[in-house]
C-alpha positions as CSV (number, residue, x, y, z in Angstrom):
1,X,-19.6,24.5,-13.1
2,X,-22.2,26.3,-11.2
3,X,-24.1,24.2,-8.7
4,X,-21.8,21.2,-9.1
5,X,-21.7,19.5,-5.7
6,X,-20.0,16.1,-6.5
7,X,-16.4,15.3,-6.6
8,X,-14.5,14.8,-9.9
9,X,-13.7,11.1,-10.0
10,X,-10.3,9.9,-11.3
11,X,-9.2,6.3,-11.5
12,X,-6.3,5.8,-9.0
13,X,-4.1,2.7,-9.4
14,X,-1.6,1.4,-6.9
15,X,1.6,-0.1,-8.3
16,X,4.1,-2.0,-6.3
17,X,7.7,-2.2,-7.6
18,X,10.8,-4.2,-6.8
19,X,11.0,-5.6,-3.3
20,X,7.5,-4.4,-2.4
21,X,6.0,-6.2,-5.3
22,X,7.9,-9.4,-4.5
23,X,6.9,-9.3,-0.8
24,X,3.3,-8.6,-1.6
25,X,3.2,-11.5,-4.1
26,X,4.9,-13.8,-1.5
27,X,2.3,-12.8,1.1
28,X,-0.6,-13.4,-1.3
29,X,0.8,-16.9,-1.9
30,X,1.2,-17.7,1.8
31,X,-2.3,-16.5,2.5
32,X,-3.7,-18.4,-0.5
33,X,-2.1,-21.6,0.9
34,X,-3.5,-20.9,4.4
35,X,-7.0,-20.3,3.1
36,X,-6.8,-23.5,1.0
37,X,-6.0,-25.4,4.2
38,X,-9.1,-23.8,5.9
39,X,-7.2,-21.3,8.0
40,X,-9.3,-18.2,8.4
41,X,-7.2,-16.2,10.9
42,X,-3.4,-15.7,11.0
43,X,-0.9,-12.9,11.2
44,X,-0.4,-13.2,7.5
45,X,-4.1,-12.9,6.7
46,X,-4.4,-9.9,9.0
47,X,-1.5,-8.2,7.4
48,X,-2.8,-8.8,3.8
49,X,-6.3,-7.6,4.8
50,X,-4.7,-4.4,6.3
51,X,-2.6,-3.8,3.2
52,X,-5.6,-4.2,1.0
53,X,-7.6,-1.7,3.2
54,X,-4.8,0.8,2.8
55,X,-4.9,0.3,-1.0
56,X,-8.6,1.2,-0.9
57,X,-7.9,4.3,1.2
58,X,-5.2,5.4,-1.2
59,X,-7.5,4.9,-4.1
60,X,-9.9,7.5,-2.6
61,X,-7.1,9.8,-1.2
62,X,-3.7,9.4,-2.9
63,X,-2.1,11.8,-0.4
64,X,-3.1,9.7,2.7
65,X,-0.2,9.4,5.1
66,X,2.8,11.4,6.2
67,X,5.9,12.3,4.3
68,X,8.5,9.7,4.8
69,X,11.7,11.0,6.4
70,X,14.3,10.6,3.6
71,X,17.1,9.7,6.0
72,X,15.1,6.6,7.1
73,X,14.8,5.3,3.5
74,X,17.7,2.9,2.8
75,X,20.3,4.4,0.5
76,X,19.9,1.6,-2.1
77,X,16.2,2.4,-2.4
78,X,16.8,6.1,-2.7
79,X,19.3,5.5,-5.6
80,X,17.2,2.8,-7.3
81,X,13.8,4.6,-7.0
82,X,14.9,8.3,-6.9
83,X,11.6,9.7,-8.2
84,X,9.5,7.4,-6.1
85,X,11.3,8.2,-2.8
86,X,10.7,11.9,-3.4
87,X,7.0,11.3,-3.3
88,X,7.0,8.6,-0.6
89,X,4.3,8.7,2.1
90,X,4.1,6.4,5.1
91,X,1.0,5.2,7.0
92,X,0.2,2.8,9.8
93,X,-1.6,-0.2,8.6
94,X,-2.3,-2.2,11.7
95,X,-3.3,-0.9,15.1
96,X,-5.0,2.3,14.1
């Protein structure tokens, strides 16, 4: 398209699987309980906010991060999630 200056927008979704999904759900539950008790600042809340920020970054740039070193991925995960581990990227979520 001649003169087209915008970016093509595609909907990006983030899906957690297995242990990651369970850990994220557990963290959400802990943070929900803390917030219901009036707690506005904790390590758990900071971590959840950082993870959600990274989800936003990934939604705009799905290739954000660095390739994960395959030898650092536990063998059980490489076997269980073979396709996923070949595309795995890592990023720092706190302290950037």
